[in-house]
C-alpha positions as CSV (number, residue, x, y, z in Angstrom):
1,M,-33.2,-15.5,-42.1
2,K,-30.5,-18.2,-41.8
3,Q,-28.0,-15.9,-43.5
4,F,-28.6,-13.4,-40.7
5,I,-28.2,-16.0,-38.0
6,L,-24.9,-17.1,-39.4
7,F,-23.7,-13.5,-39.7
8,S,-25.0,-12.6,-36.2
9,S,-23.3,-15.7,-34.8
10,F,-20.0,-14.6,-36.2
11,L,-20.5,-11.1,-34.6
12,L,-21.2,-12.7,-31.3
13,V,-18.1,-14.9,-31.4
14,G,-16.1,-11.7,-32.1
15,T,-17.2,-10.2,-28.8
16,S,-15.2,-12.7,-26.7
17,T,-12.1,-10.4,-27.0
18,C,-13.8,-7.4,-25.4
19,S,-12.4,-6.1,-22.1
20,A,-14.3,-4.2,-19.4
21,Q,-12.9,-0.9,-20.6
22,D,-14.1,-1.2,-24.2
23,A,-17.3,0.4,-25.3
24,P,-20.1,-2.2,-25.6
25,V,-20.4,-4.0,-28.8
26,E,-23.6,-2.9,-30.6
27,I,-25.7,-5.8,-31.8
28,S,-28.9,-5.1,-33.9
29,V,-31.2,-8.1,-34.0
30,Y,-33.7,-7.9,-36.8
31,Y,-36.3,-10.6,-36.2
32,E,-39.9,-11.7,-36.6
33,S,-41.9,-12.7,-33.6
34,L,-43.2,-16.0,-35.2
35,C,-40.1,-16.9,-37.2
36,P,-38.6,-20.3,-36.1
37,D,-35.1,-19.1,-37.0
38,S,-35.6,-15.9,-35.0
39,V,-36.8,-17.9,-32.0
40,E,-33.8,-20.2,-32.2
41,F,-31.3,-17.4,-32.6
42,I,-32.7,-15.4,-29.6
43,V,-33.2,-18.3,-27.3
44,V,-30.2,-20.5,-28.2
45,E,-27.5,-18.0,-29.1
46,L,-28.3,-14.4,-28.0
47,D,-29.6,-15.0,-24.5
48,P,-26.6,-17.2,-23.4
49,V,-24.2,-14.7,-24.9
50,F,-26.0,-11.8,-23.1
51,K,-25.8,-13.8,-19.8
52,L,-22.0,-14.3,-20.4
53,F,-21.0,-10.8,-21.5
54,G,-23.8,-8.6,-20.0
55,D,-22.6,-5.0,-20.1
56,A,-20.0,-5.7,-22.8
57,I,-22.8,-5.9,-25.4
58,N,-25.7,-3.6,-26.2
59,V,-28.6,-5.4,-27.9
60,Q,-31.0,-3.4,-30.1
61,F,-34.1,-5.5,-31.0
62,K,-35.8,-4.7,-34.3
63,P,-39.0,-6.7,-34.5
64,Y,-39.8,-6.4,-38.1
65,G,-38.0,-8.8,-40.4
66,I,-39.4,-9.7,-43.8
67,A,-42.7,-7.9,-44.4
68,E,-44.4,-5.9,-47.1
69,T,-45.4,-2.3,-46.3
70,T,-48.0,-0.3,-48.1
71,G,-49.9,2.9,-47.5
72,E,-48.7,6.2,-46.2
73,E,-48.0,7.8,-42.8
74,G,-51.0,7.4,-40.6
75,S,-52.4,4.5,-42.5
76,W,-49.6,1.9,-42.9
77,E,-50.6,-1.7,-43.7
78,F,-48.3,-4.6,-43.2
79,T,-48.3,-8.1,-44.5
80,C,-45.9,-10.2,-42.3
81,Q,-44.2,-13.3,-43.6
82,H,-45.8,-15.6,-41.0
83,G,-49.3,-13.9,-41.1
84,P,-51.3,-11.4,-39.1
85,N,-50.5,-12.8,-35.7
86,E,-46.8,-12.1,-36.4
87,C,-47.6,-8.5,-37.2
88,Y,-49.4,-8.3,-33.8
89,G,-46.5,-10.0,-32.1
90,N,-44.0,-7.6,-33.8
91,M,-46.1,-4.6,-32.5
92,M,-46.2,-6.1,-29.0
93,H,-42.4,-6.6,-29.0
94,A,-41.9,-3.0,-30.2
95,C,-44.1,-1.7,-27.4
96,L,-42.2,-3.8,-24.9
97,I,-38.9,-2.5,-26.2
98,N,-40.2,1.1,-25.7
99,L,-41.6,0.5,-22.3
100,V,-38.8,-1.7,-20.9
101,P,-35.6,0.2,-21.8
102,E,-33.1,-1.5,-19.4
103,Q,-30.9,-4.1,-21.2
104,G,-30.9,-6.3,-18.1
105,D,-34.7,-6.5,-18.4
106,I,-35.5,-6.4,-22.1
107,V,-33.1,-9.1,-23.2
108,P,-34.4,-11.7,-20.7
109,L,-38.0,-10.6,-21.3
110,I,-37.7,-11.0,-25.1
111,D,-36.0,-14.4,-24.5
112,C,-38.7,-15.6,-22.2
113,I,-41.5,-14.5,-24.6
114,M,-39.7,-16.0,-27.7
115,S,-39.2,-19.3,-25.9
116,K,-42.9,-19.7,-25.1
117,S,-45.5,-18.0,-27.3
118,P,-43.9,-15.1,-29.1
119,A,-47.1,-13.3,-30.2
120,S,-49.1,-13.7,-27.0
121,I,-49.9,-10.9,-24.6
122,A,-50.6,-13.5,-21.9
123,T,-47.0,-14.8,-22.4
124,A,-45.7,-11.3,-22.2
125,E,-47.6,-10.9,-18.9
126,L,-46.2,-14.2,-17.5
127,C,-42.7,-13.2,-18.6
128,M,-43.0,-9.7,-17.1
129,G,-43.0,-11.3,-13.7
130,R,-39.5,-12.6,-14.3
131,I,-37.8,-9.2,-14.7
132,T,-36.6,-6.6,-12.2
133,N,-38.6,-3.6,-13.5
134,P,-41.8,-5.0,-14.9
135,V,-44.5,-2.7,-16.5
136,D,-48.2,-3.2,-16.2
137,I,-49.4,-5.3,-19.1
138,A,-52.3,-2.9,-19.5
139,L,-49.7,-0.3,-20.7
140,V,-48.5,-2.8,-23.3
141,E,-52.1,-3.4,-24.5
142,E,-52.7,0.3,-24.6
143,C,-49.5,0.9,-26.6
144,I,-50.6,-1.7,-29.2
145,I,-54.0,-0.1,-29.6
146,V,-53.5,3.6,-29.0
147,D,-50.0,4.0,-30.6
148,G,-50.9,1.7,-33.5
149,P,-50.3,4.2,-36.4
150,S,-47.0,5.5,-35.0
151,L,-45.9,2.1,-34.0
152,L,-46.6,0.8,-37.5
153,Y,-44.5,3.7,-38.8
154,I,-41.7,2.7,-36.5
155,L,-41.9,-0.9,-37.8
156,Y,-41.9,0.4,-41.3
157,S,-38.7,2.4,-40.6
158,R,-37.1,-0.7,-39.2
159,G,-38.3,-2.6,-42.2
160,V,-36.5,-0.4,-44.7
161,Y,-33.3,-2.1,-43.7
162,T,-34.7,-5.6,-44.3
163,S,-36.8,-5.0,-47.5
164,G,-34.2,-6.7,-49.7
165,W,-33.9,-9.8,-47.5
166,S,-35.6,-13.1,-48.4
């Protein structure tokens, strides 16, 4: 994950030459909810850059990281690098990303969650109170349970990009 952080840091430094007329710089952040390197990158590097550049960047969170995927559509199984709680946290983050589409809300929300307890629905509820357009935490819980198979498929799709990382 450190290779990714260094590469991402380089990309973020490059955004300092953007002007207001330029299209936003697209930044895809592949991370794991319980990875210490992911926590450090989002909290220490990404959030301050987002606060500084705001509309000049467009952050696409990809909560998958390094995991093994087995099964088939409708019955995916995941083994996350940092255990089952990380898989739950990744699903929770994916639900939040789907339910809170505004950049001005999702970046601070993910930052808040990652800075406290990244795989905790209670933390997500606490942090939801700090954004402009919060969603009911019951919707997040329902998303995790009801949309499980399709959500796991989304995580798998995101994971295809990271399957060669170690």
